[in-house]
C-alpha positions as CSV (number, residue, x, y, z in Angstrom):
1,X,135.6,-12.5,82.6
2,X,138.8,-10.2,82.1
3,X,138.4,-6.6,82.5
4,X,134.7,-5.8,84.0
5,X,132.4,-3.8,81.6
6,X,129.2,-2.4,82.5
7,X,126.1,-3.2,80.5
8,X,126.2,-0.1,78.7
9,X,129.8,-0.3,77.8
10,X,129.0,-4.0,76.4
11,X,126.2,-2.4,74.3
12,X,128.3,0.3,72.8
13,X,131.2,-2.2,71.9
14,X,128.6,-4.5,70.2
15,X,127.3,-1.5,68.2
16,X,130.9,-0.8,67.1
17,X,131.3,-4.3,66.1
18,X,128.2,-4.1,63.8
19,X,130.2,-1.0,62.2
20,X,133.0,-3.5,61.7
21,X,135.2,-2.2,64.3
22,X,137.9,-5.0,65.0
23,X,139.2,-3.3,68.0
24,X,135.8,-3.5,69.7
25,X,135.5,-7.2,68.8
26,X,138.8,-7.9,70.4
27,X,137.8,-6.2,73.8
28,X,134.5,-8.3,73.6
29,X,136.3,-11.5,72.9
30,X,138.6,-10.9,75.9
31,X,135.5,-10.0,78.0
32,X,133.9,-13.3,77.0
33,X,137.1,-15.4,77.0
34,X,136.8,-17.2,80.3
35,X,133.1,-18.4,79.2
36,X,134.4,-19.4,75.6
37,X,137.4,-21.5,77.3
38,X,134.7,-23.5,79.4
39,X,133.0,-24.5,76.2
40,X,136.4,-25.5,74.7
41,X,137.2,-27.4,77.7
42,X,133.8,-29.2,77.6
43,X,133.8,-30.0,74.0
44,X,137.4,-30.9,73.3
45,X,137.8,-34.7,72.3
46,X,140.0,-36.4,75.0
47,X,142.2,-37.6,72.2
48,X,143.4,-34.0,71.7
49,X,144.2,-33.1,75.1
50,X,147.7,-32.7,75.3
51,X,148.0,-32.1,71.3
52,X,145.8,-29.1,71.2
53,X,145.8,-26.0,73.5
54,X,142.7,-24.5,74.1
55,X,144.1,-21.0,74.1
56,X,145.3,-21.9,70.4
57,X,141.6,-22.9,69.5
58,X,140.5,-19.6,71.0
59,X,142.9,-17.7,69.0
60,X,141.8,-19.4,65.6
61,X,138.3,-18.7,66.8
62,X,139.0,-15.0,67.1
63,X,140.6,-15.0,63.5
64,X,137.7,-16.7,62.4
65,X,135.4,-14.3,64.1
66,X,137.4,-11.3,62.7
67,X,136.9,-12.6,59.1
68,X,133.2,-12.9,59.5
69,X,132.6,-9.5,61.4
70,X,130.6,-8.2,58.6
71,X,128.2,-11.2,58.9
72,X,127.5,-11.0,62.6
73,X,123.9,-9.7,62.4
74,X,123.2,-12.1,59.6
75,X,124.9,-15.0,61.4
76,X,123.3,-14.6,64.9
77,X,120.7,-11.6,65.4
78,X,120.0,-13.2,68.7
79,X,122.9,-11.6,70.4
80,X,126.9,-11.3,70.4
81,X,127.8,-14.0,72.7
82,X,125.8,-16.4,70.8
83,X,127.6,-15.6,67.7
84,X,131.0,-16.1,69.3
85,X,129.9,-19.5,70.7
86,X,128.7,-20.5,67.2
87,X,132.5,-19.4,65.8
88,X,134.1,-21.3,68.5
89,X,132.0,-24.3,68.0
90,X,132.6,-24.3,64.4
91,X,136.3,-24.0,64.9
92,X,136.4,-26.6,67.2
93,X,134.7,-28.7,64.4
94,X,137.4,-28.1,62.0
95,X,140.0,-28.8,64.5
96,X,138.6,-32.0,65.2
97,X,138.5,-33.0,61.7
98,X,141.9,-31.8,61.1
99,X,143.6,-33.6,63.9
100,X,141.4,-36.9,64.2
101,X,140.4,-37.1,60.2
102,X,137.7,-40.1,59.9
103,X,138.0,-40.6,63.5
104,X,136.6,-37.1,64.5
105,X,133.2,-36.9,66.0
106,X,131.1,-35.7,62.9
107,X,128.9,-32.9,63.7
108,X,127.7,-32.9,60.1
109,X,126.2,-36.3,59.9
110,X,124.6,-36.4,63.1
111,X,123.5,-32.8,64.1
112,X,122.6,-32.0,67.5
113,X,119.6,-30.0,68.6
114,X,122.0,-27.1,69.2
115,X,123.0,-27.3,65.6
116,X,126.8,-28.0,66.4
117,X,127.7,-31.2,67.9
118,X,126.1,-34.9,67.4
119,X,124.1,-36.3,70.3
120,X,127.0,-39.1,70.7
121,X,129.6,-36.2,71.1
122,X,127.6,-34.7,73.8
123,X,127.0,-37.8,75.6
124,X,130.9,-38.6,75.2
125,X,131.6,-35.0,76.9
126,X,129.1,-35.5,79.7
127,X,130.6,-38.8,80.5
128,X,133.9,-37.7,80.4
129,X,133.4,-34.7,82.7
130,X,131.1,-36.4,85.3
131,X,133.9,-38.9,85.8
132,X,136.5,-36.2,86.0
133,X,137.0,-36.8,89.7
134,X,138.2,-40.5,89.1
135,X,141.9,-39.6,88.1
136,X,144.1,-41.8,90.2
137,X,145.6,-44.8,88.5
138,X,143.9,-47.1,91.0
139,X,140.5,-45.6,89.6
140,X,141.6,-46.6,86.0
141,X,139.6,-49.8,85.5
142,X,136.8,-48.6,87.7
143,X,136.6,-45.5,85.4
144,X,136.5,-47.3,82.3
145,X,133.7,-49.5,83.5
146,X,131.6,-46.7,85.0
147,X,132.2,-44.6,81.7
148,X,130.5,-47.2,79.8
149,X,127.6,-47.6,82.1
150,X,127.2,-44.0,82.1
151,X,127.5,-43.6,78.4
152,X,124.6,-46.3,78.1
153,X,122.5,-44.4,80.7
154,X,123.0,-41.0,79.1
155,X,121.9,-42.5,75.9
156,X,118.6,-43.1,77.3
157,X,117.9,-39.5,77.8
158,X,116.2,-37.4,75.1
159,X,118.8,-35.4,72.9
160,X,117.3,-32.1,74.0
161,X,117.6,-32.8,77.9
162,X,121.3,-33.9,77.3
163,X,121.9,-30.7,75.4
164,X,120.1,-28.4,78.2
165,X,122.6,-30.1,80.6
166,X,125.6,-29.7,78.4
167,X,124.8,-26.0,77.9
168,X,123.4,-24.9,81.5
169,X,125.8,-27.1,83.7
170,X,129.0,-27.4,81.8
171,X,129.1,-24.5,79.1
172,X,127.5,-22.5,82.0
173,X,125.0,-20.8,79.6
174,X,122.2,-18.5,81.3
175,X,118.7,-20.0,81.2
176,X,118.1,-17.1,78.2
177,X,121.1,-18.1,76.5
178,X,120.3,-21.8,76.6
179,X,116.7,-21.1,75.4
180,X,118.1,-19.0,72.4
181,X,120.5,-21.7,71.4
182,X,117.9,-24.5,71.5
183,X,115.0,-22.3,70.0
184,X,112.8,-22.7,73.2
185,X,111.0,-20.3,75.4
186,X,112.9,-19.5,78.7
187,X,110.2,-21.1,80.6
188,X,110.3,-24.4,78.7
189,X,114.4,-24.1,78.9
190,X,114.1,-24.0,82.6
191,X,111.6,-26.6,83.0
192,X,113.6,-28.7,80.8
193,X,116.9,-28.1,82.7
194,X,114.9,-28.9,86.1
195,X,113.7,-32.2,84.7
196,X,116.9,-33.4,83.0
197,X,118.9,-32.5,86.3
198,X,116.7,-34.8,88.3
199,X,116.8,-37.4,85.7
200,X,120.6,-37.4,85.6
201,X,120.9,-37.5,89.4
202,X,118.7,-40.6,89.4
203,X,120.9,-42.1,86.7
204,X,124.1,-41.6,88.7
205,X,122.7,-42.9,91.8
206,X,121.4,-46.1,90.1
207,X,125.0,-46.9,88.7
208,X,126.9,-49.2,91.2
209,X,129.8,-47.9,92.6
210,X,129.4,-44.1,91.5
211,X,129.6,-41.8,93.9
212,X,127.1,-39.0,93.7
213,X,128.3,-36.3,91.2
214,X,127.6,-32.8,92.8
215,X,125.1,-31.2,90.5
216,X,124.1,-28.2,92.7
């Protein structure tokens, strides 16, 4: 986060956004920028790395948020950050389609339980980031083989469990925010996360040659 804001200051700015105040929107967008950047970093297709800048996606997302400021309460009565996340995800879907065309990971034909990305897309992003530590050229062949094995293993998990992992561990949403996105109770979301985390650890340990990823 950029400039620290108190809870009361955030609430006041949200109230101003509801009244259509674009200056307040800008302050809150900057306040949440680091969190939104993590979402872009996790969800961005690897084929676009080096071609599309995360800051450009966030800038486009902000412009889209400005256009929909009057619809904030209708789009996301659950909360302001959830609304911004929705805008960023919708923007990223458009960016993928614009740059990849028919090769884009289509979120409309196979919608995920979070309403934004396909289950295959989430599996791909999870696999890519779990293997992110294998970056040297000497690991290239190993990484390709492990990626295939990990993708198959992740597909064996339920869609909801994969999405809980993506939201909590990589997008770094709170348990409350994850529960809201997935339409679960907070208790159910917490239990899902603990179970999915345990399942993932077992998956990683079972893959030959894969050093245990730090999931703490």
